N, C-alpha and C positions, 0 to 999 in steps of 0.2 A: 906465274904466283897466280891462282884461281881467287877470285873475288866473293865475297860471301856479305849478306846481312848477318848481322851478329844481334843476339838478344842473350842481354842476362839477366836473371832473376835472382834475385837478391831476397831469402826468408830469413827473418828474426823475429825472436818472440815481443810481443807485446804484453800489456796488463792480461787481456781477456782474448785476444784473436792473435794474429803475427803479423809483424810487418812485412809489404811485398814492394819491393824497387824493381822495378824493370827498365835496363839500360837499354836501347837500340843502337846500331850505327852500321856503316857500312862501310867496306875496308877499302872502297877504290873512293874514297872522300875524305875530305878533312874536317867537314860540316860536325859539329855538334846536334844531338839530338837531346832534347832536354830530358831526362829521367821521369818517370812517372812512379808516382808510388799509393800503395791502395792496402787493405784490410785482406785478410783469409783466415776463415775458420777450418781447420782438420778436424771433422770426427775420427780421432783413432781408432777407437771402438766398432764404430760402424762401419768403418774400412775393413778390420780386423775381419767382420762379420761375412763381408763379401769376398773373402780371399780367392773363395772357390769360384766365383763368375769373373772373370778377368774383365769382361767387357764392362758390367757393372761397377766395377772396382775402378776400372778407367772414366768409366763417365763420370763417377762419384767425386773421383779426382781433378779431373778437368774442372767440373761446377764450383769446386773449392778454391782450387789455385786461382781461376777467371771470375770469382763471383764480383769481385767490385769492377765496374764497368769501364774503370778509366784502365786498369789492368789489361782488361780481355782485348778495348778498344786498340789498344796500342799491340797488343801482342798479335791482332789480326792486320793489323797495318803493315805492321815490319813483315808478316806472311806475304801480304798482298805485294809489296815492294820487291819482295825477293823474287816472286811470281813475275812479274811484269818485267823485269832486269834478265830474268831466267838465271836468277845466283841461287846457289846451294844457302840455306838457312844454319846459321851455328849457333846452338843455344846451350847457354852455359846455366847451371843452375846452381847456386850457392847457400848452402845452409849453416848459417852462423851457431858457432859454440851455443848461444842460448835455445835454439831449437833444437837441439840434438836427438828429440823425441821423432823428428821429421826425417830422421836417418832410417827410419824402419818403413816407411813407406815404399814401396814400388814404384818407381817414378817411371819405370819404362812402359807400364799399363795406361798410362795417358792414352787417351781415345777423344777424335773431335767428334762431338756431338751429332754434326751435320752428317757427315761422308760414314761415320761410324768406323771408322780407319784409326789404328793406332798412330798416334801424332809422332814418336822418336823412333820408330822404325822406317821411316817414309826415306826413301833412295837419296830426297835432296834437302835431308835434314841431317846435322851431326849434332849429338847429343853428347855433353861434359856433365857429369856431377862433383861438383867441389865440397868438400868437408873443411872448413876451416879449425883449426886449434889455436889452442894459446899456450900451449906447451913448447918450448923454445929449445927443445933435447936433440940434437941431432940426430939426422935419420939416414941411415945407411939401406938403400935400395941394392937388392940383390943385382950381383952382374949378369950381364945377358946369356953368358954360356953355362949359368946356374938355374935359367930358367927353363921348366919343362910345359910342354902341351902336349893334349889328346886331342887328336884328329881324326874322325869318323867320317867315311866316304860309303855311301850308300852302293851296293852295286846287286840288285838282286837278281838270282839266273835266268828269271825270264823277264827280266827288262826289255829285251830285244825282240822279243814277240811284241809287245804292247806299246812300244814307242819307238815310233819312225828312227830318232836319234839316239839310240842307247850311249850309254855313258861307257868310256873306253877308261876303266880304274885307274892302269897305269900313264895315260896320258893324262889323267886331270887331276892327279897327286901330285900333279909338280909345282903350281905357287905352293902348297903346303911342305912340301919336300924341300924346299930351299929356303923357307919360312923356319925349321924344324930341322935340323941336322942328321941325317941317317946315323944311326947309332945312341940318337941321344934315348936316356934312359926314361 
């Protein structure tokens, strides 16, 4: 089993700001790390205005989420521990029903200000977003056989002349072929 450094960020509505709770742990340790709490302000109108520039949007979002120095320090420490131990980072974002407007944010654009790299698309970071509900009704998920996917494989005709290791489309579609059985509509 692969071990992770886990970070869970929970967001809920406060009077004028959003409450942020950051929990961190290691899957290879029973030690409990005390959660930290802080505040964040998300200017949703400003973020909407920046939506055409994903870099600017990602920087503004990062600075809003980690504006509280305690939250930022704990997040950076968890990242440093993961890096030092050569563990992947598993980040969970929980949005409370009191903060439903935060579901409109494109969290995947979070960008680290120092490196200018997208935070949530790093190879060693697994990201999950959870949306809580107070609804107790039964929820049925689609059966796996009822799921459909569209898989696109690039195979430009002039690829061989431009790249020493050109793609072999019949061989390269094997993983997707196993995931989506032939004949699936």
